[in-house]
Kinemage of the C-alpha trace (Angstrom):
@kinemage 1
@onewidth
@group {chain A} dominant
@subgroup {mainchain}
@vectorlist {calphas} color= white
{ca met a 1} P 221.523 -11.153 31.320
{ca leu a 2} L 224.699 -9.965 29.591
{ca leu a 3} L 223.323 -6.417 29.431
{ca arg a 4} L 222.667 -6.443 33.177
{ca leu a 5} L 226.202 -7.704 33.833
{ca asp a 6} L 227.670 -4.970 31.615
{ca leu a 7} L 225.660 -2.351 33.495
{ca gln a 8} L 226.915 -3.671 36.830
{ca leu a 9} L 230.511 -3.602 35.637
{ca phe a 10} L 230.075 -0.077 34.306
{ca ser a 11} L 228.514 1.155 37.532
{ca gly a 12} L 231.382 -0.359 39.512
{ca glu a 13} L 234.096 1.247 37.376
{ca lys a 14} L 235.810 4.084 39.223
{ca thr a 15} L 235.511 6.884 36.680
{ca glu a 16} L 234.237 9.758 38.834
{ca lys a 17} L 236.286 12.333 40.737
{ca ala a 18} L 236.338 11.951 44.492
{ca thr a 19} L 233.737 13.919 46.416
{ca pro a 20} L 234.771 16.489 49.054
{ca asn a 21} L 233.687 14.071 51.768
{ca lys a 22} L 235.892 11.298 50.336
{ca arg a 23} L 238.825 13.714 50.192
{ca arg a 24} L 238.309 14.670 53.835
{ca glu a 25} L 238.185 11.019 54.869
{ca thr a 26} L 241.373 10.118 52.995
{ca arg a 27} L 243.115 13.202 54.381
{ca lys a 28} L 242.198 12.157 57.930
{ca lys a 29} L 243.897 8.833 57.238
{ca gly a 30} L 247.055 10.624 56.073
{ca gln a 31} L 246.526 9.746 52.412
{ca val a 32} L 247.537 12.848 50.466
{ca ala a 33} L 249.361 13.681 47.246
{ca lys a 34} L 252.911 14.178 48.447
{ca ser a 35} L 256.398 13.623 47.049
{ca pro a 36} L 259.313 13.187 49.480
{ca glu a 37} L 261.606 14.421 46.720
{ca val a 38} L 260.295 17.979 47.113
{ca ala a 39} L 261.514 18.349 50.706
{ca ser a 40} L 264.969 16.877 50.024
{ca ala a 41} L 265.498 18.890 46.817
{ca leu a 42} L 264.351 22.165 48.383
{ca thr a 43} L 266.510 21.518 51.478
{ca leu a 44} L 269.575 20.887 49.300
{ca leu a 45} L 268.931 24.006 47.231
{ca leu a 46} L 268.491 26.277 50.259
{ca cys a 47} L 271.547 24.818 51.991
{ca phe a 48} L 273.812 25.527 49.012
{ca ala a 49} L 272.223 28.966 48.638
{ca phe a 50} L 273.039 29.625 52.291
{ca leu a 51} L 276.628 28.466 51.755
{ca met a 52} L 276.944 30.802 48.780
{ca val a 53} L 275.746 33.765 50.869
{ca gly a 54} L 277.125 32.888 54.303
{ca gly a 55} L 279.968 30.537 53.414
{ca lys a 56} L 282.650 33.125 54.216
{ca ser a 57} L 281.284 33.686 57.722
{ca leu a 58} L 281.134 29.916 58.267
{ca ile a 59} L 284.792 29.498 57.224
{ca ala a 60} L 285.781 32.517 59.319
{ca gly a 61} L 284.082 30.979 62.347
{ca cys a 62} L 285.900 27.664 61.832
{ca leu a 63} L 289.244 29.499 61.527
{ca thr a 64} L 288.470 31.454 64.694
{ca ile a 65} L 287.904 28.212 66.624
{ca tyr a 66} L 291.102 26.772 65.124
{ca arg a 67} L 293.252 29.811 66.060
{ca arg a 68} L 291.771 30.105 69.537
{ca ser a 69} L 292.414 26.435 70.179
{ca phe a 70} L 296.154 26.818 69.479
{ca gln a 71} L 296.672 30.361 70.762
{ca glu a 72} L 294.561 30.216 73.917
{ca tyr a 73} L 293.123 26.850 74.897
{ca leu a 74} L 296.432 24.946 74.721
{ca leu a 75} L 297.922 27.388 77.234
{ca trp a 76} L 295.306 26.677 79.897
{ca asp a 77} L 296.090 24.567 82.943
{ca ile a 78} L 294.232 21.270 82.812
{ca ser a 79} L 291.596 20.971 85.539
{ca ile a 80} L 288.007 19.972 85.919
{ca ser a 81} L 286.765 23.567 85.848
{ca ser a 82} L 288.952 24.575 82.878
{ca thr a 83} L 287.932 21.473 80.902
{ca gln a 84} L 284.267 22.207 81.574
{ca leu a 85} L 284.712 25.833 80.534
{ca leu a 86} L 286.580 24.759 77.383
{ca phe a 87} L 283.801 22.336 76.456
{ca asn a 88} L 281.078 24.971 77.007
{ca gln a 89} L 282.877 27.587 74.920
{ca leu a 90} L 283.607 25.203 72.039
{ca leu a 91} L 280.040 23.907 72.109
{ca trp a 92} L 278.665 27.444 71.999
{ca glu a 93} L 280.903 28.379 69.065
{ca val a 94} L 279.873 25.264 67.123
{ca val a 95} L 276.193 25.865 67.850
{ca lys a 96} L 276.439 29.417 66.478
{ca leu a 97} L 277.999 28.065 63.288
{ca val a 98} L 275.630 25.142 62.767
{ca ala a 99} L 272.358 26.732 63.948
{ca pro a 100} L 271.695 28.672 60.694
{ca ile a 101} L 272.107 25.483 58.649
{ca phe a 102} L 269.670 23.621 60.916
{ca ala a 103} L 267.246 26.544 60.617
{ca val a 104} L 267.466 26.395 56.824
{ca val a 105} L 266.800 22.630 56.889
{ca val a 106} L 263.764 23.034 59.172
{ca val a 107} L 262.330 25.917 57.132
{ca ala a 108} L 262.834 23.997 53.890
{ca gly a 109} L 261.070 20.925 55.281
{ca val a 110} L 258.132 22.945 56.637
{ca val a 111} L 257.720 24.959 53.431
{ca ala a 112} L 257.951 21.858 51.218
{ca asn a 113} L 255.277 20.021 53.221
{ca tyr a 114} L 253.008 23.068 53.460
{ca leu a 115} L 253.177 23.701 49.708
{ca gln a 116} L 252.131 20.119 49.027
{ca val a 117} L 249.478 19.321 51.646
{ca gly a 118} L 248.969 22.516 53.652
{ca phe a 119} L 248.654 22.336 57.421
{ca met a 120} L 247.851 18.775 58.458
{ca phe a 121} L 248.095 16.975 61.781
{ca asn a 122} L 247.321 13.289 61.498
{ca pro a 123} L 247.206 11.449 64.857
{ca glu a 124} L 246.379 8.162 63.108
{ca ser a 125} L 249.886 8.036 61.651
{ca leu a 126} L 251.262 7.907 65.215
{ca lys a 127} L 249.375 4.718 66.012
{ca met a 128} L 251.310 1.471 65.972
{ca asn a 129} L 250.492 -0.747 63.003
{ca leu a 130} L 251.714 -4.295 63.637
{ca gly a 131} L 250.796 -5.224 60.080
{ca lys a 132} L 253.848 -3.341 58.851
{ca leu a 133} L 256.048 -5.840 60.716
{ca asn a 134} L 254.689 -8.694 58.621
{ca pro a 135} L 257.616 -9.994 56.480
{ca leu a 136} L 255.246 -11.122 53.727
{ca glu a 137} L 253.755 -7.650 53.421
{ca gly a 138} L 257.265 -6.196 53.446
{ca ala a 139} L 258.338 -8.516 50.634
{ca lys a 140} L 255.281 -7.504 48.613
{ca arg a 141} L 256.191 -3.845 49.014
{ca ile a 142} L 259.832 -4.492 48.035
{ca phe a 143} L 258.954 -6.398 44.873
{ca ser a 144} L 255.917 -4.316 43.930
{ca leu a 145} L 255.513 -2.212 40.799
{ca lys a 146} L 255.726 0.955 42.905
{ca ser a 147} L 259.159 -0.087 44.219
{ca leu a 148} L 260.321 -0.746 40.651
{ca val a 149} L 259.162 2.712 39.585
{ca glu a 150} L 260.953 4.302 42.567
{ca leu a 151} L 264.143 2.386 41.642
{ca ile a 152} L 263.987 3.615 38.051
{ca lys a 153} L 263.403 7.195 39.257
{ca ser a 154} L 266.410 6.967 41.604
{ca ile a 155} L 268.645 5.622 38.843
{ca leu a 156} L 267.547 8.370 36.440
{ca lys a 157} L 268.127 10.976 39.132
{ca ile a 158} L 271.640 9.684 39.815
{ca val a 159} L 272.472 9.530 36.095
{ca ile a 160} L 271.209 13.061 35.407
{ca thr a 161} L 272.840 14.725 38.418
{ca ser a 162} L 276.124 12.821 37.951
{ca ser a 163} L 276.250 13.786 34.286
{ca ile a 164} L 275.687 17.456 35.084
{ca ala a 165} L 278.262 17.437 37.882
{ca gly a 166} L 280.800 15.653 35.654
{ca trp a 167} L 280.205 18.107 32.841
{ca met a 168} L 280.765 21.091 35.137
{ca ile a 169} L 283.969 19.558 36.526
{ca trp a 170} L 285.170 18.799 33.011
{ca lys a 171} L 284.687 22.439 32.063
{ca gln a 172} L 287.088 23.411 34.880
{ca lys a 173} L 289.668 20.705 34.109
{ca asp a 174} L 292.356 23.239 33.176
{ca glu a 175} L 292.018 25.021 36.507
{ca leu a 176} L 291.998 21.699 38.358
{ca phe a 177} L 295.237 20.605 36.703
{ca leu a 178} L 296.902 23.851 37.866
{ca ile a 179} L 295.602 23.641 41.430
{ca gly a 180} L 298.941 22.333 42.714
{ca gln a 181} L 300.616 25.602 41.679
{ca lys a 182} L 298.234 27.742 43.737
{ca ser a 183} L 298.388 28.656 47.382
{ca leu a 184} L 296.380 26.731 49.947
{ca trp a 185} L 293.909 29.579 50.354
{ca asp a 186} L 293.373 30.053 46.589
{ca ser a 187} L 292.988 26.308 46.079
{ca ser a 188} L 290.436 26.054 48.875
{ca arg a 189} L 288.499 29.031 47.532
{ca phe a 190} L 288.424 27.546 44.024
{ca ile a 191} L 287.300 24.111 45.247
{ca gly a 192} L 284.658 25.668 47.503
{ca ser a 193} L 283.323 27.910 44.738
{ca leu a 194} L 283.148 25.015 42.285
{ca thr a 195} L 281.431 22.809 44.864
{ca ile a 196} L 278.775 25.445 45.557
{ca gln a 197} L 278.166 26.006 41.838
{ca ile a 198} L 277.745 22.274 41.225
{ca gly a 199} L 275.515 21.990 44.291
{ca leu a 200} L 273.238 24.836 43.189
{ca val a 201} L 272.878 23.500 39.642
{ca val a 202} L 272.289 19.922 40.791
{ca ala a 203} L 269.824 21.086 43.469
{ca ser a 204} L 267.929 23.163 40.886
{ca ile a 205} L 267.668 20.119 38.617
{ca leu a 206} L 266.456 18.059 41.578
{ca val a 207} L 263.796 20.673 42.335
{ca ile a 208} L 262.520 20.402 38.755
{ca leu a 209} L 262.507 16.593 38.984
{ca ala a 210} L 260.782 16.797 42.374
{ca ala a 211} L 258.071 19.068 40.938
{ca ala a 212} L 257.503 16.556 38.132
{ca asp a 213} L 257.361 13.745 40.695
{ca tyr a 214} L 254.834 15.706 42.763
{ca phe a 215} L 252.511 16.121 39.780
{ca phe a 216} L 252.918 12.414 39.054
{ca gln a 217} L 252.059 11.575 42.680
{ca lys a 218} L 249.057 13.904 42.493
{ca phe a 219} L 247.885 12.158 39.329
{ca glu a 220} L 248.280 8.755 41.008
{ca tyr a 221} L 246.488 10.010 44.120
{ca glu a 222} L 243.535 11.339 42.120
{ca lys a 223} L 243.397 8.045 40.249
{ca lys a 224} L 243.507 6.088 43.508
{ca ile a 225} L 240.647 7.956 45.195
{ca arg a 226} L 238.338 7.907 42.200
{ca met a 227} L 234.818 6.684 42.895
{ca ser a 228} L 232.255 4.757 40.947
{ca lys a 229} L 228.779 6.119 40.350
{ca gln a 230} L 227.490 3.598 42.870
{ca asp a 231} L 230.016 4.807 45.481
{ca ile a 232} L 228.750 8.357 45.065
{ca lys a 233} L 225.130 7.246 45.419
{ca asp a 234} L 225.948 5.213 48.530
{ca glu a 235} L 227.833 8.134 50.073
{ca tyr a 236} L 224.953 10.501 49.359
{ca lys a 237} L 222.461 8.092 50.916
{ca lys a 238} L 224.696 7.655 53.939
{ca met a 239} L 225.056 11.397 54.453
{ca glu a 240} L 221.340 11.972 53.962
{ca gly a 241} L 220.499 9.202 56.413
{ca asp a 242} L 223.020 10.213 59.039
{ca pro a 243} L 221.057 11.484 62.081
{ca phe a 244} L 223.888 13.815 63.012
{ca ile a 245} L 223.928 15.432 59.544
{ca lys a 246} L 220.133 15.680 59.542
{ca gly a 247} L 220.144 17.209 63.003
{ca lys a 248} L 222.726 19.799 62.027
{ca arg a 249} L 220.782 20.649 58.870
{ca arg a 250} L 217.506 21.046 60.769
{ca ala a 251} L 219.188 23.133 63.446
{ca lys a 252} L 220.665 25.404 60.785
{ca gln a 253} L 217.300 25.750 59.076
{ca arg a 254} L 215.624 26.585 62.389
{ca glu a 255} L 218.294 29.161 63.123
{ca leu a 256} L 217.872 30.847 59.728
{ca ser a 257} L 214.096 30.799 60.053
{ca met a 258} L 214.300 32.239 63.565
{ca asn a 259} L 216.602 35.044 62.420
{ca arg a 260} L 214.274 35.956 59.560
{ca met a 261} L 211.277 35.914 61.890
{ca met a 262} L 212.982 38.119 64.477
{ca gln a 263} L 213.867 40.636 61.758
{ca glu a 264} L 210.144 41.043 61.064
{ca val a 265} L 209.175 41.848 64.685
{ca pro a 266} L 210.026 45.608 64.446
{ca lys a 267} L 207.441 45.871 61.619
{ca ala a 268} L 204.585 44.650 63.848
{ca asp a 269} L 201.663 46.799 64.939
{ca val a 270} L 201.027 44.883 68.164
{ca val a 271} L 202.301 41.860 70.103
{ca ile a 272} L 199.596 39.740 71.770
{ca thr a 273} L 200.867 37.823 74.798
{ca asn a 274} L 199.814 35.071 77.215
{ca pro a 275} L 201.545 37.019 79.053
{ca thr a 276} L 204.555 34.790 79.837
{ca his a 277} L 204.391 31.630 77.718
{ca phe a 278} L 203.157 32.853 74.314
{ca ala a 279} L 203.739 35.910 72.131
{ca val a 280} L 202.300 36.594 68.647
{ca ala a 281} L 203.296 39.635 66.561
{ca ile a 282} L 200.542 41.019 64.290
{ca arg a 283} L 200.939 43.390 61.348
{ca tyr a 284} L 198.178 44.987 59.303
{ca asp a 285} L 198.314 47.402 56.371
{ca leu a 286} L 194.898 48.482 55.105
{ca glu a 287} L 196.204 49.372 51.636
{ca thr a 288} L 198.069 46.136 50.879
{ca met a 289} L 196.533 43.464 53.146
{ca asp a 290} L 193.079 41.900 53.186
{ca ala a 291} L 193.523 40.751 56.778
{ca pro a 292} L 196.072 41.081 59.622
{ca val a 293} L 199.060 38.747 59.266
{ca val a 294} L 201.059 36.878 61.911
{ca ile a 295} L 204.678 37.878 61.225
{ca ala a 296} L 206.244 36.216 64.311
{ca lys a 297} L 205.244 33.913 67.102
{ca gly a 298} L 207.000 32.011 69.851
{ca lys a 299} L 206.747 30.113 73.083
{ca asp a 300} L 208.688 30.535 76.341
{ca tyr a 301} L 212.222 31.730 75.447
{ca ile a 302} L 211.253 32.830 71.917
{ca ala a 303} L 208.234 34.638 73.311
{ca leu a 304} L 210.509 36.487 75.710
{ca lys a 305} L 212.791 37.532 72.804
{ca ile a 306} L 209.791 38.774 70.793
{ca lys a 307} L 208.614 40.872 73.737
{ca glu a 308} L 212.126 42.266 74.253
{ca leu a 309} L 212.321 43.292 70.583
{ca ala a 310} L 208.861 44.838 70.803
{ca lys a 311} L 209.918 46.875 73.825
{ca gln a 312} L 213.111 48.019 72.107
{ca asn a 313} L 211.153 49.152 69.030
{ca lys a 314} L 208.325 50.727 71.080
{ca ile a 315} L 205.690 48.283 69.850
{ca met a 316} L 202.674 47.977 72.131
{ca thr a 317} L 202.182 44.649 73.921
{ca val a 318} L 198.610 43.594 74.755
{ca glu a 319} L 197.757 40.730 77.091
{ca asn a 320} L 195.002 38.402 75.892
{ca arg a 321} L 195.569 34.831 77.027
{ca pro a 322} L 192.911 32.926 75.032
{ca leu a 323} L 193.619 34.870 71.820
{ca ala a 324} L 197.394 34.459 72.129
{ca arg a 325} L 196.993 30.694 72.629
{ca ala a 326} L 194.551 30.413 69.730
{ca leu a 327} L 196.721 32.413 67.334
{ca phe a 328} L 199.837 30.436 68.312
{ca ala a 329} L 198.093 27.099 67.793
{ca ser a 330} L 196.158 27.799 64.574
{ca val a 331} L 198.084 30.392 62.521
{ca glu a 332} L 201.537 29.905 61.027
{ca val a 333} L 204.070 32.702 60.506
{ca gly a 334} L 203.280 34.607 57.319
{ca glu a 335} L 199.614 33.528 57.226
{ca pro a 336} L 196.594 35.851 57.712
{ca ile a 337} L 194.431 35.355 60.776
{ca pro a 338} L 191.293 33.236 60.262
{ca glu a 339} L 187.926 34.889 59.846
{ca glu a 340} L 186.613 33.774 63.236
{ca met a 341} L 189.349 35.840 64.956
{ca phe a 342} L 188.765 39.050 62.982
{ca asn a 343} L 186.687 40.723 65.699
{ca ala a 344} L 189.064 39.944 68.556
{ca val a 345} L 192.168 41.041 66.635
{ca gly a 346} L 190.326 44.067 65.189
{ca glu a 347} L 189.411 45.300 68.656
{ca ile a 348} L 193.050 45.053 69.782
{ca leu a 349} L 194.290 46.872 66.675
{ca ala a 350} L 191.689 49.596 67.144
{ca tyr a 351} L 192.802 50.034 70.758
{ca val a 352} L 196.476 50.220 69.685
{ca tyr a 353} L 195.750 52.733 66.909
{ca phe a 354} L 193.749 54.879 69.347
{ca gln a 355} L 196.505 54.831 71.941
{ca glu a 356} L 199.153 55.694 69.357
{ca gly a 357} L 197.054 58.370 67.698
{ca arg a 358} L 196.998 56.603 64.329
{ca tyr a 359} L 193.913 56.708 62.163
{ca lys a 360} L 193.403 53.674 60.029
{ca gly a 361} L 190.391 51.760 58.947
{ca met a 362} L 189.557 48.961 61.333
{ca met a 363} L 188.055 45.571 60.609
{ca thr a 364} L 184.737 44.802 62.231
């Protein structure tokens, strides 16, 4: 009794990797290994990289708007048309300045998601789930172990990034103490340069932490979707018993078999027809075969295809209704013809060989 119980517990333990079918099912539900930290860290890194490369043009654009506002816009007469024109021009200038940053954010988000989960569209995530509005479920999520782990990760992230930023500022303390003696432009340039340096270093650290978090999430995901041996057996039985899967498998097998059979038709010596409903392709080699062999046969549409292939390959077609029906009903593809049909098939082969000018031994 105890042994049976131990076996049941062992069979129910989820120790096996998820099958491809299980992975597809979980992916359809939106359950994938993904870390939100990757998108935010990559976005921050690319934004600071953009500021390092295009920061001067961004500042120049802001100064252009500032100068134009005081040198041109303040001199305009106030009216509805002038106010509308002023708004349109300012909006266009701001859009030109901000658009590259928005593009960087979008590209970073798309790249981060694609690197983690590839291309995925999940319509189920758009459905309304009223269970998420349950306050009890919300309280469970807030006070769960996962929330505690996320809190610890956030605290560690803040401590690490703050320490690095403080250390970099401390290294520049002498310059910061002398900032009051510099011009406004030099002070702004120094502060901007220091800010970008801190941002790049902090963003790089966040990318490393995000990569570690992604691998942790992947480990947790693989652990979550593990299956027991019994789960795998049940899934296999379900797939084997699924009429749709069986139908697709049989259809594929029929298609492969049909293709192989049609490839053999050009090797035939003669095609015996009904003439419209049945067609049977016969091949005979005196040196290697003891009896003629049926290499292809078909009914209706398949018979028409066999006759078309025979015509294309200049293979003679002979009409013999009773023989075609008998061969179709009693001989499978790849099998020799039965002894009782030797004479009928031999006469047709002899006729074909005579018409084609070939001289081979004929069965009698």
